[in-house]
C-alpha positions as CSV (number, residue, x, y, z in Angstrom):
1,M,65.5,100.0,109.3
2,P,62.8,97.5,110.2
3,G,63.7,93.9,109.7
4,R,67.5,94.3,110.1
5,D,69.2,92.6,113.0
6,F,72.1,94.6,114.4
7,S,72.9,92.2,117.1
8,L,76.2,90.3,117.7
9,P,75.1,86.6,117.7
10,K,76.4,84.1,120.2
11,E,78.4,82.4,117.4
12,A,80.4,85.6,117.0
13,R,81.5,85.7,120.6
14,L,83.9,83.8,122.8
15,R,81.9,82.8,125.8
16,K,83.7,80.1,127.8
17,R,87.0,80.2,129.6
18,P,88.5,77.3,127.6
19,Q,87.9,79.4,124.4
20,Y,89.9,82.3,125.9
21,L,92.6,80.0,127.1
22,A,92.9,78.4,123.6
23,V,93.5,81.8,122.1
24,Q,96.0,82.8,124.7
25,G,97.9,79.5,124.2
26,G,99.3,80.2,120.7
27,A,98.2,83.7,120.0
28,Q,99.8,86.4,118.0
29,R,99.8,89.8,119.8
30,R,99.6,93.4,119.0
31,R,99.4,96.3,121.4
32,S,98.1,99.9,121.2
33,R,97.9,102.5,124.0
34,H,94.7,101.2,125.6
35,F,94.3,97.7,124.2
36,V,96.1,94.4,123.6
37,L,94.8,92.3,120.8
38,L,95.4,88.5,120.8
39,W,94.4,86.4,117.8
40,R,94.5,82.9,116.6
41,A,93.0,80.9,113.7
42,N,89.8,79.1,114.8
43,G,89.1,76.8,111.8
44,L,85.6,78.3,111.4
45,Q,84.1,80.4,108.6
46,T,83.6,83.4,110.9
47,S,85.7,85.4,113.3
48,R,84.7,85.5,117.0
49,L,85.4,88.1,119.7
50,G,86.2,88.0,123.4
51,V,86.7,91.0,125.6
52,T,88.6,91.1,128.9
53,V,88.6,94.1,131.3
54,T,90.0,93.6,134.8
55,K,89.0,95.3,138.0
56,R,92.3,97.2,137.9
57,V,91.1,99.0,134.8
58,A,87.8,100.2,136.2
59,G,84.8,99.5,138.4
60,A,81.8,97.5,137.1
61,V,80.3,100.5,135.2
62,G,83.6,101.3,133.4
63,R,84.3,97.6,132.6
64,N,80.8,97.2,131.1
65,R,81.2,100.4,129.1
66,V,84.5,99.2,127.6
67,K,83.0,95.8,126.7
68,R,80.0,97.4,125.0
69,R,82.1,99.7,123.0
70,V,84.5,97.0,121.9
71,R,81.7,94.7,120.9
72,E,80.0,97.4,118.9
73,A,83.3,98.3,117.1
74,F,83.7,94.6,116.3
75,R,80.1,94.3,115.1
76,Q,80.5,97.3,112.8
77,S,83.8,96.1,111.4
78,R,83.1,92.4,111.0
79,T,82.8,92.5,107.3
80,G,86.2,94.1,106.9
81,L,88.0,91.5,109.1
82,P,89.4,88.3,107.8
83,P,87.3,85.2,108.6
84,G,88.4,82.3,110.7
85,L,90.0,84.1,113.6
86,D,89.4,84.2,117.4
87,L,90.1,87.6,118.7
88,V,90.6,88.6,122.3
89,V,90.8,92.3,123.2
90,V,92.3,93.1,126.6
91,A,91.6,96.6,127.9
92,A,94.3,98.6,129.7
93,S,94.0,101.5,132.0
94,G,92.5,104.6,130.4
95,A,90.2,102.6,128.1
96,P,87.0,103.5,130.1
97,E,87.6,107.2,129.4
98,L,87.7,106.8,125.6
99,S,84.7,107.8,123.5
100,F,83.3,105.2,121.1
101,S,84.9,106.8,118.1
102,Q,88.3,106.7,119.9
103,V,87.8,103.0,120.8
104,R,86.8,102.2,117.2
105,Q,89.8,104.0,115.7
106,E,92.3,102.4,118.1
107,L,90.9,98.9,117.5
108,W,90.8,99.5,113.7
109,E,94.5,100.3,113.8
110,L,95.1,96.9,115.5
111,W,92.7,95.0,113.3
112,K,94.1,96.3,110.0
113,H,97.2,94.2,110.6
114,L,95.3,91.0,110.8
115,S,95.6,88.5,107.9
116,A,93.4,85.6,107.0
117,P,94.6,82.3,108.5
118,A,96.2,79.8,106.1
119,R,93.7,77.2,105.0
120,S,94.8,73.6,104.8
121,A,93.7,71.9,101.6
């Protein structure tokens, strides 16, 4: 459709090391077969995503493939996720071999257990 933007804006991504470390500091965790999900309230109106794939998981091509698929799954599911969370997805071995639909399904299974952070009044 012309005029629609399907991108994932910078504001929806964790981009700096301190942002990742802040999530890891007090994060809640949930694990699936190929991914670990860490999340923490961020005090913002939107949720943000960070993706980590180490060299042990795959070479550069495989790491980039996993990151693209995770970001796309997040982009497609953003409206169904609670706002105000920083999410970090850590890929485990075997993740590069998954199809996009498998990645999306596995992440959705992790994301459906998220709840909106408590708002201080």
